[in-house]
TILO-247588 format. One record per residue (C-alpha): residue number from 1; residue in three letters; y, z, x. Coordinates in nm, 2 decimals, padded with zeros to 4 digits. Layout:
BEGIN
   nr  rest       y       z       x
  NUM   ALA       Y       Z       X
...
end
This chain:
BEGIN
   nr  rest       y       z       x
    1   MET  -00.01   00.00   00.01
    2   HIS   00.36  -00.07   00.13
    3   VAL   00.66   00.09  -00.05
    4   ILE   01.01  -00.01  -00.01
    5   GLU   01.29   00.20  -00.19
    6   ILE   01.59  -00.04  -00.30
    7   GLU   01.94   00.05  -00.41
    8   PHE   01.93   00.14  -00.77
    9   CYS   02.04  -00.10  -01.03
   10   ASP   02.02  -00.22  -01.39
   11   PRO   01.64  -00.28  -01.47
   12   ALA   01.74  -00.58  -01.67
   13   ALA   01.94  -00.73  -01.36
   14   ALA   01.62  -00.71  -01.15
   15   ALA   01.46  -00.87  -01.43
   16   PHE   01.68  -01.18  -01.44
   17   ALA   01.63  -01.22  -01.07
   18   LEU   01.30  -01.25  -01.13
   19   ARG   01.30  -01.48  -01.39
   20   ASP   01.17  -01.78  -01.21
   21   LYS   00.86  -01.63  -01.10
   22   PRO   00.58  -01.70  -01.37
   23   PHE   00.43  -01.43  -01.58
   24   LEU   00.72  -01.20  -01.60
   25   THR   00.64  -00.90  -01.76
   26   PHE   00.94  -00.62  -01.81
   27   LEU   00.86  -00.29  -01.95
   28   ASP   01.20  -00.13  -02.04
   29   SER   01.27   00.20  -02.13
   30   VAL   01.63   00.16  -02.23
   31   ALA   01.66   00.50  -02.40
   32   ALA   01.58   00.67  -02.08
   33   ASP   01.49   01.04  -02.08
   34   ASP   01.23   01.24  -01.97
   35   LYS   01.02   01.25  -02.30
   36   ARG   01.08   00.90  -02.44
   37   GLY   01.06   00.68  -02.17
   38   ARG   01.18   00.78  -01.81
   39   TYR   01.04   00.46  -01.62
   40   SER   01.10   00.11  -01.64
   41   PHE   00.90  -00.17  -01.46
   42   ILE   00.90  -00.52  -01.37
   43   ALA   00.59  -00.74  -01.25
   44   ALA   00.59  -01.11  -01.19
   45   ASP   00.38  -01.38  -01.02
   46   PRO   00.02  -01.20  -01.06
   47   PHE  -00.27  -01.28  -00.84
   48   GLU  -00.48  -01.33  -01.12
   49   ARG  -00.46  -01.39  -01.51
   50   PHE  -00.68  -01.24  -01.79
   51   GLU  -00.56  -01.48  -02.09
   52   PRO  -00.84  -01.60  -02.28
   53   ALA  -00.70  -01.77  -02.60
   54   THR  -00.97  -01.60  -02.80
   55   ALA  -01.09  -01.27  -02.65
   56   PRO  -01.47  -01.24  -02.60
   57   PHE  -01.64  -00.95  -02.77
   58   ASP  -01.72  -00.81  -02.44
   59   TRP  -01.36  -00.80  -02.32
   60   PRO  -01.34  -00.45  -02.27
   61   ALA  -01.65  -00.45  -02.02
   62   ARG  -01.47  -00.75  -01.84
   63   LEU  -01.15  -00.60  -01.80
   64   LYS  -01.28  -00.26  -01.68
   65   ALA  -01.49  -00.46  -01.40
   66   LEU  -01.18  -00.65  -01.31
   67   LEU  -00.97  -00.32  -01.28
   68   ARG  -01.26  -00.13  -01.08
   69   ARG  -01.24  -00.41  -00.80
   70   TYR  -00.92  -00.32  -00.70
   71   GLN  -00.93   00.05  -00.76
   72   THR  -00.68   00.29  -00.61
   73   GLU  -00.55   00.64  -00.60
   74   PRO  -00.17   00.70  -00.74
   75   LEU   00.06   00.77  -00.48
   76   PRO   00.25   01.08  -00.56
   77   GLY   00.59   01.12  -00.58
   78   LEU   00.65   00.76  -00.73
   79   PRO   00.68   00.62  -01.09
   80   PRO   00.33   00.58  -01.25
   81   PHE   00.28   00.22  -01.25
   82   GLN   00.17   00.13  -00.89
   83   GLY   00.01  -00.24  -00.96
   84   GLY  -00.25  -00.33  -01.21
   85   ALA  -00.28  -00.51  -01.53
   86   ALA   00.02  -00.55  -01.78
   87   GLY   00.07  -00.77  -02.06
   88   LEU   00.01  -00.83  -02.44
   89   PHE  -00.29  -00.72  -02.64
   90   SER  -00.23  -00.88  -02.97
   91   TYR  -00.31  -00.75  -03.30
   92   ASP  -00.57  -00.98  -03.39
   93   LEU  -00.75  -00.85  -03.07
   94   GLY  -00.87  -00.60  -03.33
   95   ARG  -01.14  -00.87  -03.48
   96   THR  -01.33  -00.82  -03.15
   97   LEU  -01.38  -00.47  -03.20
   98   GLU  -01.48  -00.46  -03.59
   99   HIS  -01.61  -00.73  -03.82
  100   LEU  -01.27  -00.84  -03.98
  101   PRO  -01.22  -01.16  -04.17
  102   LYS  -00.98  -01.41  -04.02
  103   PRO  -00.64  -01.48  -04.16
  104   ALA  -00.58  -01.77  -04.38
  105   LEU  -00.29  -01.88  -04.15
  106   ASP  -00.24  -01.90  -03.79
  107   ARG  -00.02  -02.18  -03.70
  108   LEU   00.15  -02.02  -03.39
  109   ALA  -00.19  -01.91  -03.25
  110   PHE  -00.08  -01.67  -02.98
  111   PRO  -00.33  -01.55  -02.74
  112   ASP  -00.53  -01.23  -02.83
  113   LEU  -00.49  -01.13  -02.45
  114   SER  -00.22  -01.20  -02.21
  115   LEU  -00.24  -00.98  -01.91
  116   GLY  -00.17  -01.04  -01.54
  117   LEU  -00.31  -00.83  -01.24
  118   TYR   00.01  -00.75  -01.04
  119   ASP   00.00  -00.68  -00.68
  120   VAL   00.35  -00.57  -00.68
  121   ALA   00.58  -00.38  -00.91
  122   PHE   00.91  -00.28  -00.93
  123   ALA   00.96   00.08  -01.06
  124   PHE   01.24   00.22  -01.18
  125   ASP   01.31   00.64  -01.24
  126   LEU   01.57   00.62  -01.46
  127   VAL   01.65   00.99  -01.46
  128   ALA   01.66   01.04  -01.10
  129   ARG   01.81   00.69  -01.06
  130   ARG   01.57   00.58  -00.80
  131   ALA   01.39   00.25  -00.75
  132   PHE   01.09   00.09  -00.55
  133   ILE   00.91  -00.20  -00.48
  134   ILE   00.56  -00.10  -00.47
  135   SER   00.27  -00.37  -00.31
  136   THR  -00.08  -00.30  -00.33
  137   GLY  -00.19  -00.61  -00.11
  138   PHE  -00.45  -00.70  -00.35
  139   PRO  -00.66  -00.92  -00.39
  140   GLU  -00.75  -00.87  -00.01
  141   THR  -00.93  -00.58  -00.01
  142   GLU  -01.01  -00.57   00.38
  143   PRO  -00.77  -00.29   00.53
  144   GLN  -00.57  -00.49   00.79
  145   ALA  -00.56  -00.83   00.58
  146   ARG  -00.44  -00.58   00.26
  147   GLU  -00.19  -00.45   00.46
  148   ARG  -00.04  -00.76   00.57
  149   ARG  -00.02  -00.90   00.22
  150   ALA   00.14  -00.59   00.11
  151   VAL   00.41  -00.59   00.36
  152   ALA   00.48  -00.97   00.32
  153   ARG   00.50  -00.97  -00.04
  154   ALA   00.71  -00.67  -00.05
  155   LEU   00.94  -00.84   00.16
  156   SER   00.91  -01.17  -00.03
  157   PHE   01.03  -01.00  -00.37
  158   LEU   01.30  -00.79  -00.21
  159   GLY   01.45  -01.15  -00.09
  160   LEU   01.52  -01.22  -00.45
  161   LEU   01.77  -00.94  -00.47
  162   ARG   02.01  -01.08  -00.25
  163   PRO   02.36  -01.03  -00.28
  164   GLY   02.49  -01.18  -00.59
  165   ALA   02.16  -01.21  -00.75
  166   LEU   02.18  -00.87  -00.97
  167   THR   02.49  -01.01  -01.13
  168   LEU   02.39  -01.09  -01.50
  169   PRO   02.58  -01.42  -01.64
  170   GLN   02.74  -01.45  -01.97
  171   GLU   02.49  -01.49  -02.24
  172   GLY   02.38  -01.83  -02.37
  173   ASN   02.31  -01.95  -02.74
  174   THR   02.11  -01.63  -02.91
  175   SER   02.18  -01.73  -03.27
  176   LEU   01.91  -01.82  -03.50
  177   GLU   01.98  -01.86  -03.88
  178   GLY   01.77  -02.02  -04.18
  179   TRP   01.52  -01.75  -04.17
  180   LYS   01.26  -01.78  -04.43
  181   SER   00.96  -01.49  -04.53
  182   ASN   00.65  -01.53  -04.66
  183   PHE   00.72  -01.29  -04.92
  184   THR   01.02  -01.31  -05.20
  185   ARG   01.13  -00.95  -05.28
  186   GLU   00.93  -00.98  -05.61
  187   GLU   00.62  -01.10  -05.43
  188   TYR   00.65  -00.79  -05.19
  189   GLU   00.68  -00.58  -05.43
  190   ARG   00.38  -00.68  -05.63
  191   ALA   00.20  -00.68  -05.31
  192   VAL   00.29  -00.28  -05.29
  193   ARG   00.18  -00.26  -05.62
  194   GLU  -00.14  -00.39  -05.57
  195   VAL  -00.20  -00.15  -05.25
  196   ILE  -00.13   00.12  -05.48
  197   ASP  -00.37  -00.02  -05.73
  198   ARG  -00.65  -00.01  -05.44
  199   ILE  -00.55   00.33  -05.34
  200   LEU  -00.58   00.46  -05.69
  201   ALA  -00.92   00.28  -05.74
  202   GLY  -01.04   00.49  -05.43
  203   ASP  -01.07   00.16  -05.17
  204   ILE  -00.82   00.33  -04.94
  205   PHE  -00.57   00.59  -04.86
  206   GLN  -00.30   00.40  -04.73
  207   ALA  -00.25   00.06  -04.57
  208   ASN   00.06  -00.09  -04.37
  209   LEU   00.21  -00.40  -04.53
  210   ALA   00.45  -00.62  -04.34
  211   GLN   00.65  -00.91  -04.44
  212   ARG   00.70  -01.21  -04.18
  213   PHE   01.03  -01.40  -04.09
  214   GLU   01.02  -01.71  -03.93
  215   ALA   01.32  -01.97  -03.80
  216   GLN   01.34  -02.25  -03.59
  217   VAL   01.45  -02.22  -03.23
  218   PRO   01.71  -02.49  -03.11
  219   ALA   01.70  -02.64  -02.78
  220   GLY   01.86  -02.44  -02.50
  221   PHE   01.80  -02.12  -02.68
  222   ASP   01.87  -01.82  -02.43
  223   HIS   01.53  -01.60  -02.46
  224   PHE   01.64  -01.35  -02.19
  225   GLY   02.01  -01.33  -02.34
  226   PHE   01.91  -01.25  -02.67
  227   TYR   01.67  -00.97  -02.53
  228   ARG   01.98  -00.82  -02.36
  229   ARG   02.18  -00.83  -02.67
  230   LEU   01.84  -00.67  -02.83
  231   ARG   01.81  -00.39  -02.60
  232   LYS   02.20  -00.31  -02.62
  233   LEU   02.22  -00.31  -02.99
  234   ASN   01.91  -00.12  -03.03
  235   PRO   01.82   00.09  -02.72
  236   ALA   01.45   00.21  -02.77
  237   PRO   01.21   00.39  -02.50
  238   PHE   00.92   00.10  -02.53
  239   SER   01.09  -00.21  -02.52
  240   ALA   00.97  -00.52  -02.33
  241   TYR   01.02  -00.85  -02.25
  242   LEU   00.73  -01.09  -02.17
  243   HIS   00.77  -01.46  -02.05
  244   ARG   00.44  -01.66  -02.05
  245   GLY   00.59  -02.02  -02.02
  246   ASP   00.47  -02.10  -02.37
  247   PHE   00.58  -01.81  -02.56
  248   VAL   00.82  -01.53  -02.53
  249   ILE   00.83  -01.17  -02.67
  250   ALA   01.13  -00.94  -02.67
  251   SER   01.04  -00.62  -02.84
  252   ALA   01.28  -00.30  -02.88
  253   SER   00.96  -00.07  -02.99
  254   PRO   01.06   00.30  -03.04
  255   GLU   00.67   00.37  -03.07
  256   ARG   00.43   00.48  -02.80
  257   PHE   00.08   00.41  -02.85
  258   LEU  -00.15   00.50  -02.57
  259   LYS  -00.08   00.70  -02.26
  260   VAL  -00.33   00.79  -02.00
  261   GLN  -00.25   01.01  -01.69
  262   GLY  -00.45   01.21  -01.47
  263   GLY  -00.69   01.21  -01.75
  264   LEU  -00.46   01.31  -02.04
  265   VAL  -00.39   01.11  -02.33
  266   GLU  -00.11   01.11  -02.55
  267   THR  -00.03   00.89  -02.87
  268   ARG   00.30   00.93  -03.06
  269   PRO   00.26   00.78  -03.42
  270   ILE   00.59   00.69  -03.63
  271   LYS   00.57   00.70  -04.00
  272   GLY   00.85   00.80  -04.22
  273   THR   01.18   00.59  -04.17
  274   ARG   01.55   00.62  -04.30
  275   GLY   01.81   00.40  -04.20
  276   ARG   02.13   00.51  -04.01
  277   PHE   02.49   00.52  -04.15
  278   ALA   02.83   00.51  -03.99
  279   ASP   02.95   00.82  -04.17
  280   GLY   02.81   01.14  -04.00
  281   LEU   02.76   01.31  -04.30
  282   VAL   02.57   01.05  -04.49
  283   ASP   02.36   00.98  -04.17
  284   SER   02.27   01.36  -04.15
  285   LEU   02.18   01.38  -04.52
  286   GLN   01.95   01.09  -04.50
  287   SER   01.77   01.26  -04.16
  288   ARG   01.76   01.58  -04.38
  289   ALA   01.59   01.38  -04.70
  290   LEU   01.35   01.22  -04.44
  291   VAL   01.24   01.55  -04.31
  292   GLU   01.20   01.71  -04.66
  293   SER   01.01   01.38  -04.80
  294   ARG   00.67   01.50  -04.90
  295   LYS   00.57   01.13  -04.95
  296   ASP   00.68   01.03  -04.56
  297   GLN   00.50   01.37  -04.43
  298   ALA   00.18   01.26  -04.62
  299   GLU   00.19   00.92  -04.46
  300   ASN   00.23   01.07  -04.11
  301   VAL  -00.03   01.32  -04.17
  302   MET  -00.30   01.08  -04.28
  303   ILE  -00.22   00.88  -03.97
  304   VAL  -00.22   01.19  -03.77
  305   ASP  -00.58   01.26  -03.89
  306   LEU  -00.70   00.88  -03.81
  307   LEU  -00.59   00.90  -03.45
  308   ARG  -00.75   01.25  -03.39
  309   ASN  -01.07   01.06  -03.52
  310   ASP  -00.99   00.76  -03.25
  311   LEU  -00.91   00.99  -02.97
  312   SER  -01.22   01.20  -03.03
  313   LYS  -01.45   00.91  -02.96
  314   VAL  -01.36   00.91  -02.62
  315   CYS  -01.23   01.26  -02.53
  316   VAL  -01.39   01.60  -02.45
  317   PRO  -01.47   01.78  -02.76
  318   GLY  -01.22   02.03  -02.89
  319   SER  -00.93   01.89  -02.66
  320   VAL  -00.78   01.68  -02.92
  321   GLN  -00.43   01.87  -03.03
  322   VAL  -00.14   01.81  -03.22
  323   PRO   00.14   01.95  -03.04
  324   GLN   00.40   01.78  -03.27
  325   LEU   00.39   01.70  -03.64
  326   CYS   00.64   01.49  -03.82
  327   GLY   00.91   01.58  -03.57
  328   LEU   01.25   01.40  -03.67
  329   GLU   01.35   01.14  -03.38
  330   THR   01.68   00.91  -03.42
  331   PHE   01.74   00.60  -03.27
  332   ALA   02.01   00.36  -03.30
  333   SER   01.94   00.21  -03.65
  334   VAL   01.69   00.43  -03.82
  335   HIS   01.56   00.80  -03.84
  336   HIS   01.18   00.83  -03.79
  337   LEU   00.91   01.11  -03.83
  338   VAL   00.72   01.12  -03.51
  339   SER   00.39   01.32  -03.42
  340   ALA   00.19   01.33  -03.11
  341   VAL  -00.17   01.35  -03.07
  342   THR  -00.31   01.46  -02.75
  343   GLY  -00.65   01.50  -02.55
  344   ARG  -00.88   01.47  -02.23
  345   LEU  -01.07   01.19  -02.17
  346   ARG  -01.44   01.26  -02.11
  347   GLU  -01.59   01.22  -01.77
  348   GLY  -01.68   00.87  -01.69
  349   LEU  -01.45   00.71  -01.93
  350   GLY  -01.11   00.55  -01.90
  351   PRO  -00.80   00.37  -02.02
  352   VAL  -00.99   00.04  -02.15
  353   ASP  -01.23   00.25  -02.33
  354   LEU  -00.97   00.46  -02.51
  355   LEU  -00.78   00.13  -02.58
  356   ALA  -01.12  -00.01  -02.75
  357   ALA  -01.17   00.30  -02.93
  358   ALA  -00.82   00.30  -03.07
  359   PHE  -00.71  -00.06  -03.13
  360   PRO  -00.51  -00.14  -03.32
  361   GLY  -00.26   00.16  -03.38
  362   GLY  -00.36   00.37  -03.67
  363   SER   00.02   00.37  -03.77
  364   ILE   00.02   00.02  -03.83
  365   THR  -00.28  -00.04  -04.03
  366   GLY  -00.38   00.26  -04.24
  367   ALA  -00.68   00.47  -04.35
  368   PRO  -00.97   00.42  -04.34
  369   LYS  -00.86   00.17  -04.09
  370   VAL  -01.12  -00.12  -04.12
  371   ARG  -01.10  -00.16  -04.47
  372   ALA  -00.70  -00.14  -04.44
  373   MET  -00.70  -00.41  -04.23
  374   GLU  -00.91  -00.62  -04.43
  375   ILE  -00.66  -00.55  -04.74
  376   ILE  -00.36  -00.66  -04.51
  377   THR  -00.50  -00.95  -04.37
  378   GLU  -00.61  -01.08  -04.79
  379   LEU  -00.24  -00.99  -04.88
  380   GLU  -00.03  -01.08  -04.55
  381   ARG  -00.22  -01.41  -04.52
  382   HIS  -00.06  -01.51  -04.19
  383   ALA  -00.22  -01.38  -03.84
  384   ARG   00.00  -01.10  -03.71
  385   GLY  -00.02  -01.22  -03.36
  386   PRO   00.17  -00.99  -03.11
  387   TYR   00.32  -00.78  -03.42
  388   CYS   00.14  -00.43  -03.42
  389   GLY  -00.08  -00.50  -03.10
  390   ALA   00.05  -00.38  -02.81
  391   ILE   00.24  -00.43  -02.45
  392   GLY   00.19  -00.21  -02.16
  393   TYR  -00.01  -00.16  -01.84
  394   ILE  -00.32  -00.02  -01.73
  395   GLY  -00.29   00.09  -01.35
  396   PHE  -00.55   00.03  -01.07
  397   ASP  -00.53   00.41  -01.06
  398   GLY  -00.64   00.47  -01.41
  399   THR  -00.30   00.52  -01.55
  400   MET  -00.20   00.34  -01.87
  401   ASP   00.12   00.33  -02.09
  402   THR   00.13   00.07  -02.42
  403   ASN   00.39   00.06  -02.71
  404   ILE   00.32  -00.06  -03.08
  405   VAL   00.46  -00.40  -03.10
  406   ILE   00.73  -00.34  -03.37
  407   ARG   01.11  -00.43  -03.39
  408   THR   01.02  -00.73  -03.21
  409   ALA   01.07  -01.13  -03.19
  410   SER   00.80  -01.37  -03.09
  411   PHE   00.88  -01.72  -02.98
  412   ARG   00.62  -02.01  -02.94
  413   GLY   00.62  -02.35  -03.05
  414   GLY   00.97  -02.39  -03.15
  415   SER   00.96  -02.11  -03.38
  416   CYS   01.04  -01.74  -03.37
  417   VAL   00.87  -01.48  -03.59
  418   VAL   00.98  -01.12  -03.67
  419   GLN   00.79  -00.92  -03.88
  420   ALA   00.87  -00.54  -04.05
  421   GLY   00.65  -00.33  -04.25
  422   GLY   00.59   00.00  -04.35
  423   GLY   00.29   00.26  -04.50
  424   ILE   00.19   00.24  -04.86
  425   VAL   00.08   00.51  -05.01
  426   THR   00.04   00.62  -05.41
  427   ALA   00.42   00.79  -05.41
  428   SER   00.57   00.47  -05.27
  429   ARG   00.82   00.28  -05.47
  430   PRO   00.79  -00.13  -05.44
  431   ALA   01.19  -00.18  -05.44
  432   ALA   01.24   00.12  -05.16
  433   GLU   00.95  -00.04  -04.95
  434   TYR   01.09  -00.35  -04.97
  435   ASP   01.43  -00.22  -04.86
  436   GLU   01.27  -00.02  -04.57
  437   THR   01.14  -00.34  -04.43
  438   LEU   01.49  -00.47  -04.41
  439   ASP   01.63  -00.16  -04.27
  440   LYS   01.38  -00.22  -03.98
  441   ALA   01.46  -00.57  -03.93
  442   ARG   01.83  -00.53  -03.95
  443   ALA   01.89  -00.44  -03.57
  444   ILE   01.67  -00.79  -03.48
  445   PHE   01.87  -01.01  -03.72
  446   ALA   02.17  -00.84  -03.61
  447   ALA   02.11  -00.93  -03.23
  448   PHE   02.06  -01.28  -03.36
  449   GLY   02.40  -01.29  -03.54
  450   ALA   02.22  -01.37  -03.84
  451   THR   02.43  -01.34  -04.15
  452   GLU   02.16  -01.34  -04.40
  453   LEU   01.79  -01.22  -04.36
  454   VAL   01.67  -01.44  -04.60
end
């Protein structure tokens, strides 16, 4: 391993300096604090790609074998991602883990998996304001050859930060209009009532129902400029920007899916949302109403129970705990109820085992998970693609941190897709559920400069 400490800078400027490198992955904790995203990471130009368009059913075993080939110990005193696999796990990857129907429509056909194996990572400690280039030297494994490559690659990436390279230009064209949804208000409210009927019939307890907005992307659209606007308007602790050549993802996610460090596991499901108001008194009343809402608490507790079950599949018996239940957390455009579920991995199991046990996240499916996903596929009809999947990293040293892909714009084939949804329970009011999807999508559309949502 070779480490170079560099002068601290805006991680977005460093990501822009790497824009011409292939397979750019920017894991961006814009709302920087100790608890909700202390670190940001940039990686590009992987030495290997793991990107089957349709993932094989044994992808967990293949990914584990790939990571095991380059296994390392973590370097103390540095940010936790020190090289490894990073990128996208699309929602539809869930069909490789359970027997689920295919969606009726999948025109954009995002890959199920898009991971790079990165030997070099830029790591930013946003609290201590320190930054590093960490170079592993992989795929070389012979010690001297590996050290030579580690030094050469670190210096090569350092050269990209030459004077002037960290100056961000004015944003280009980031405007998109003409959005169309797969639901009218009436159709979405009818689908909500259908979910409630399924719950009353004893089919499920809860399902997450989303609507899908799509617009055409003009030539010359500034994808990274759009992401800069999004992160400014909606700073979030688990944001991400992926540029894969044939698709781009810009995410301002507030939700952690799965974290592993030192064998300890954490997931932080979000259930319960209220929009923000500029008037401080009205805004505080909104947050109080959320905290006191039995409906939102019931949603959250159901998903906590589901995630406790998912974690128990791979964690030491008795180690799964709930240190935070329905805590209020406030973001730029919304208030949320957030819980935390923790555990300790069993001996011999690692982050990929946890991912396979818990994917996709219970907060964006429902309970029971498999039946809820079947109903989601039936009612939404469109493949979700990246939405409600996960973006993050799995380190060569066994660390992992991933988000839930919400508050996200996904670009492919000349189109952009934005999705927003919410958990439906018996107490749900169809009109309010529709409005909640707009509250969640509003900050993304503001970044596009859209004057109308649909």
